[in-house]
N, C-alpha and C positions, 0 to 999 in steps of 0.2 A: 504494500500500500504506500504510494508515493507521498501522500499528504495525510497528516492527522486531521481530525475534524476541526480543531481550532485553527490550524493553518489554512484550511480551505475557507473558513469563514472570514479570516483576515484578508486572504487573497481576493475573495469575492467582494468584500467591502472596499478594498483599494481600487479594484477595477470599476466598481460602481461609482465611487467618488471621482475618479479620473474621467469617466464618461460624463458625469454630471458637470464637471468643470468645462469640458470641451463643449457641451451643449450650451452652457451659460455664456461662454466667450463667443460662440458663434451667434447666439441670439442677440447679444449686445452689439456685436459688429454689424449684423444685419439691421438692427434698429437704427443705429447711428447712420448707416449708409442711406437708408430710406428717408429718415428725418432730414438729414443735411441736404439731400438731393431734391426732395419733393416739397418740403414746407418752405414757402416763400419767406425769406429773411432769416431763416434759421442759421445758415452758414455765416452770414454777415454778423449776426448777433454773437455767435460763439467764436468765430475765427477772425473777425474783423473784415473791413471792406478793402477792396483793391485801391492802391494808391491812384491818384489822379493821372489821367493821360497827359502826355506832353502837349504844350500849346501849339507846336508846329507839326502836328500829326497830319499825315497824308501830303506833306509838301516836300518836294525834292530839294535837298540842300547840297551844294557843292562841298566836296571833302578834299581840300588841298593840304590839310595839316597832318593827317595821319601818314604812316609809312606807306600804306597801300596807295593813298592819294598822290604822294610824291612820286612813287614808282609809275603810276598811271600817267602823270604829267610828263615824265621822262619818255614815255612811249607815245606821246601825242594824244593821250586820252584824258578826259575829265571824269573823275569818279564822283558819283552822286549817291546820296544815301537818303532814305526816308523811313519813317515809322508808319506802319499801316495797321489799323485796327480792324480785324475781321469780325464784323458784328455777329455773323451766324455762329462762329466758333468761339467768340469771346476771347480771342487771342491777339496779342500784340506782336507784330512781325516786322523785322528789320529787313529792308530790301536794298540791294546795291546794284547799280548799273554803271556802265562805262560808255561815255559818248565820245565820238570823234571830235577833236578840237576844231578841225577844219570844216567838216560837213555837218556837224551837230547830229549825226545819225547814231542811234544806239548800236554799239559794236557787240557788247555781250552783257550778261547779267550774272551775278552770283546767286547761288541757291538761297532761298528765304531762310531766315533764322528766327525761330520763335523766342521771344524774350519773356522770361517768367516775371510776372508782376508780383510785387510784394503786397501782403495784407497789412493794413494799418488799423490799429484799435483806435476808436474815437469815443 
């Protein structure tokens, strides 16, 4: 007989309490996920609101000060940067494009970079 009766009771109790803890943690996680996602204002109240968007959003700005901008000028290109707010996805995106200095035509663009916005408690 591998287990004595008292050992079997202790083992069963440990397994039961471990299962109970797993179910409780899963229930709490599911509750928080649903509440923060579906209740209007719940995430802002508990986590804070997103910081304000920049004032020059959606406007292309020439970038001649950065290392990439100086390198582009040496190649006869003008580097332009803008911050774009995608309303549908609620994401702030940095976009970069390079224009020809002589023809003003867009030569190439860098891949979009999503900028993580910080939450601010108010």
